[in-house]
N, C-alpha and C positions, 0 to 999 in steps of 0.2 A: 375460830371465826365462824359466824353463822349468818347465812343470807336468809332473811325472812320477809314476808309480805309487809309492805308499808301500811300502817294504819294511822288515821288522823287522831292525834292526841292533843290534850290541852297543853298549852305552853304558858310560861310566865313572861308576858311581854315586857320589853324594854322600849319605852317610848321617849323620843326626843322632841322637845318643844322649844323653839327659839324665836326671838323677836327683839325689837328695840325696847328700851326702858319705857314702861307705861303701856305696853301693848296688851297687857292682860294675861301674861303667861302664868303667873302664880294662881290666880283665881280659876283660870281654865284648867290648870293641872289638878287643882283640888276638886273641882266639880267632876272632872273625868275620873279621878280616883274614887270619889263617892259613887259614881255610876258603876265602877268595877266591883266594889265590895258591898254594895247595898247600904241600907240605912243604918245597920248595926256594925258594919265592918270597921276595924280600927285603921285609920290613916296615920302614918308616921311621916312627919316632914323633917328633913334635915335643912335647917335654915342658916345659910352663910351670909344672908343679906341684912345683918344687924337688927333682927327682930321684925323685919317687914313681913315675914311669913305669918305673923299672928294678926295681921290687919283684917283677915277675913274670918276671924273666930266666931263672929255672930252672924255670918252670912252663909257658911257652908252647912247644910243640913247634917245634924249629928255631930258636928264639930270635928276636931282632929288634934293629934298630939304633935308637939314641936320639940325638936332637939336643936338647940342653938350651937352652931359650929363657928368657932372663932379661929383666928390665925394661930399657928401656921396652917395654911391651906394645902398641906402636902398630901400626896396620894395616900400615904399611910394614915393620916388623920381622917381623911374621907372614908377609907376602908373600915376603920374602927367604928365610925358613925353608921355606915351602911349595915355592918354586921349587927350592931346594937339594935337598930330599928327593925331589922329582919326578925329578931327574936320577940318583938313586942307588937308588931303591926301586921295587918293583912296585905297592905300595899304601902310603898314608899314614894315620897315626892322629894326629889333632890333639887333644892333651889338656893343657890345656883351651882351648876356643874362647871361654870366658867372659871370660878376661883381656883379650882384644882389645877387649871392650866396657866392662868395669868395672875392669880392672887399672890399675896405675901406668903412666901414659902412654897408656892406652887411650882409646877414643872419649869416654867421660864426662869424663876428665881433660882431653882436648883442648878439649871444649866449655867447661869451667871456665876454661881458659887464655884462650879467646877472650873470655869474660865479663870476666876481669881486665884484658884489653887495651882494654876499653871497648865491646865489641860488646854489643848489646842484643837482647832478645826471641829470636825464632826464628833470628835471624842467627848466634847463637853455635853453632848446629848445622850451618851450611852446609858449612864446610870439613871438620869431623870426619865428617859423613855422606858426603861425597864420597870421603874416604879409606876409609871403611868399604865403600862401594860397590866400590871397586877391590879391596879384600880379598876380597869376595864373588865378584867376577869372576875373580880369580886361582884361587879354589877351583873355580869352575864350569868354567873352561877348562883346568884342570890335565890333563896327559896321563895321569895315574894316578887310580884311585879314591881317595876319602878317607872316613874315618870321623871325625866330629867329636864329641868328648865335651863336654858342657856341664853346668855346675853348675845346680841347680834348687832352688827353695824355694817354700814356700807363702806367697803374698802375702796381705796383709790389706786390707780396705776398710771404709769406713763404711756402715752400714745403718740406716735409720730403721724403728722399729716402735712400735706403740701399747702403752704400759705401762698396763694397767688399774689397777694399784695406785696409780699416780701420776695417773691420769686424763689423761695427755697423751702426745704423741709424744716418744720419746727416741732418741738416736743411740748406737749401740754399734759397737765394732770387731769385725769378723767375719773369721775366717781362711778363705781359699779352700779348697775341697775338692779342688783339683787343683794340681799342681806347675807352676810357670812357669819355663822356661829363662832363665838369666841371660845374655841376649844381646838383640840388636835384636828388636823385636816381630815383624818379618816374616822372621826368620832361617829358621825351619822351613819356610816356604813355598818356599824355594829348594832344599830337600832332595829327592832322589829318593825317599827314605823316611826316617822318623824313628820312634824308639820311646822310651818312658818306661821307664827301667831302675829300676823300683821295688824297694826293698829289702824 
């Protein structure tokens, strides 16, 4: 062990960008990536959005490279794509990271498969969450910076209130006033920075 004076060093940022469909996440992420690597730096995009990542090919200065990612959207498949892009690009854009959690073959599907195999309770999440943790570690330890786009939506929850006209407490469904990224609950905590790309 060695205790030494802390010095400020360059880091490889991991940036989360979330918003509703059509809010401009992809274009914002690509422009941000271009700013990071300059006019000649190679941007590598992992596109799980059925080719939508190429929509800005003639808009982003200097262009960018695209790796099309199709189902299964398992953590292992994402890790393979992340590692591949890291060998060929100066920065990566992952669009979208939501499929790893809720897409076909993603973490939620893996948990459902465990349940079908007879696993019960919280045990259904053990293997899927371990695979998800490996996915997160791959992003965190990547030799290049990453910008991860996430889909987001307004969740709803039940709320009790006293209804004077009925003289009793009633339950109603209320929509949240904030967007929730469609990913693991603690995903954003791992980011160097994150932002809500509101439309």
